[in-house]
N, C-alpha and C positions, 0 to 999 in steps of 0.2 A: 627793427624790421626783421633782422636775422633771428632774434629770439621768438618773435611771433610766428615766423615761417617754420622754425623748428618745432614749436608747439603744435602747429597745424599738421606737420608731417607725422608727429607722434600720434595725434588723434586719428589721422587717416589710417596709419598702420594698425592702431588698436581696433578700429572699426573693421578693417579687413580681417584681422585675426579672429574677431568675434564671429564674423560671417562664416569663416572657414571652420571654426569650431562647431557652429550650429550645423553646417553641412555635414561635418564628420559625425555628429550625433545622429543626424537624420539618416545617415547611411547605414546605421546599425540594423541588423536583421530584426524583423518583428518577432515578438514572443510567439511561441508555438505551443499549442495544447493538443496532445494526441495520446491514444492508448499506448501503454508501455509494452515493451517486449521483455518477457521474463521467462525464466526456466523454472517450471514447476515439477519438483521431484515426485509429487503425489497428486496428479490431476483428478478431480472428481467428475467433471463433465459439464454439460451445458444445462442451464435452467430451462424448464419447460415453458414458463411464462415470460421470464425476463430475458431469455436468450443469453444471459451472462455466462462467462466461463468461470467456474468455481474451482478453487485450488486449496487443498489441505495445507495448513501450517503445522509443521512437525517440530517437536521439541528437539533441542540440540545445543551444542556448545561451539561447534565449528561452523563459521559463516559459509564455508564451501558447501555445507549440507542443507542450507536453507533455500528459500525461494530467491533466486538471483534475478534482480531487476537491473538490466543493462541500461546505462544512460548514454544517449547519443552525444556526439560532439557538441559541446555547449560553451557558452561564455557566461560567467557568473554562476550564481547558485541555481539549482534545479528544485522545483517543487514537486514532490511525490504525493499523490493522494490515492486512497483506496478505501473500500468498505470492508470492515471487519465483522465477522459473524461468529456466533457460537456454533458448535457442531452437535446436532441432535440425531439420535437413532429413532426414527419414527415407528410407532407401533399402534395400530388400530385396537389391538387387544388390550393394551395398557390403558388407552383412553376409555374404552368401554368398561374396564374394571375400576376406573377412577384412580389409577395408579401411575399416570403418565407425568405427573408434576416433576419438573427439574428446575433447579436454580443454578445457572452456569456463571462462572467467572473465569475468563481466560486472559492470560497476560502474554504478550509477545514483545519482541524487540526488533528494531531495525538497526543493522550494524554495517560498518564498512568491511571490506575484505581483510583489513588488519585487526578485526575484532573490536573496533571502537564502537561503543554504543552511541547511536545518534538520538534515539528516542525509544521510549517504552509506552505501550498502549494497552488498554484494558477494554474488554467488551463484557457486559454483564446483563443478563436478562432471565426471565422466567418463562418456562414452557408449560402450557396446560392443554391446549388443543391445536388442531391443524391450523387454526387462524394465526397462531404464533410463528408459523414458518414463513420465511422470506420467499421460498420457492421450493419446488421438487426438482430433482435432477434426473434426467433421462438415463436409463440404463438397460441395455439389451440383456435379456435373460432374467431380469429382475421381475418380481411380482407386479403385474400391471404395467410393466415397462418403466417402473420408477425405482430408483435406489432408495434404500431405507435411510441412508445418511442424507441429511438436509440441513441447510443453513437456517438458524433462528437468531433473532437479535440483530441489531444493526448499529454500528458506529462508523460514521463517515469521518475519515481522518486525513490529515495532511501534515507534512513536515518539509522543511527547507534543507536541502542537501548542499554541503559546501562545494564550491566551484571545482576543487581539485579532486573530487571523488568521481570515479568512472562507473561504479556499480555499487549496489547495496544488497544486503541479504536480510530476509525476513525469517526470523526463527521464533518458535514457541518457547516460552519459559515455564509456565505452569498452568494447570487447570484445576479448578475446584468445583465439585458437583454436590449439591444438597438434594437428597432424595427423601420423600416422606417416610420411607420404611427403614431409614438408616439413622443410627444414633449420633453419627458425626459425619461431616463432609468427607467425600472421597477426594484425595489430592493426588495429582499426577505430575511428576517432574522428570521421569525417566526418559532419556534421549530416545528418539525414534518413534514417538507416539504422536498421532494427529490430535491436536487439541483445539483447533479453531479453523476457520475458513476465510479466505479473502476473495474479493471480486472487484470489478470496476477499477482496475489499476490504471492510473493516468499520470502523465508527466506534463509539466509546463516549464518551458526553458527558452533561452535565446540561443539559436543555432550558432555554432562556432566552428573553427577549423578542426579537423581531425587531429588527435594527439599523436605525436610520434611515439614509436615503440620505446619502452624504457629498458 
């Protein structure tokens, strides 16, 4: 009888522990999806049609000089997603002269503040006419109220950021442009040059307690 009673007590304790564990899991904050807060060193402006905020991606080697995406207090990994575009200088004259064709390949990296590469991404597309633009960007004082710089091409990207990272930097690596009137591609890697554009930056994460200062 004592043995049976002990077994019953163990089973009851196990059931209670299971219920408490389920309650603990149920008490976790729900996943949150929201626009990211980021520092853009070279903002382009707002799209006329999409109303998106577009930001230039600059080439560089120092994460502090890139687009800094701050991560809110979180538990577990954070998913960062954004759209990557090539950067085109629009010209009606070149289109009319049948000389507007460009083939773009831009490569960027997402890094931690310690300069650890988390992921590398590429956007590649061809431009021929205005139909290949994603949007036009409003600009006061520009011809027709539109900036010549415009996003073309679209790669919707995402990556998982480790739980112990508080911010990431988006930096350009290189740009290759093929033109119909050039014998070879133009390649750009010099730091400080805008080579791509990002928009629609979003975070998905589970909220957590604020980290203490280190």
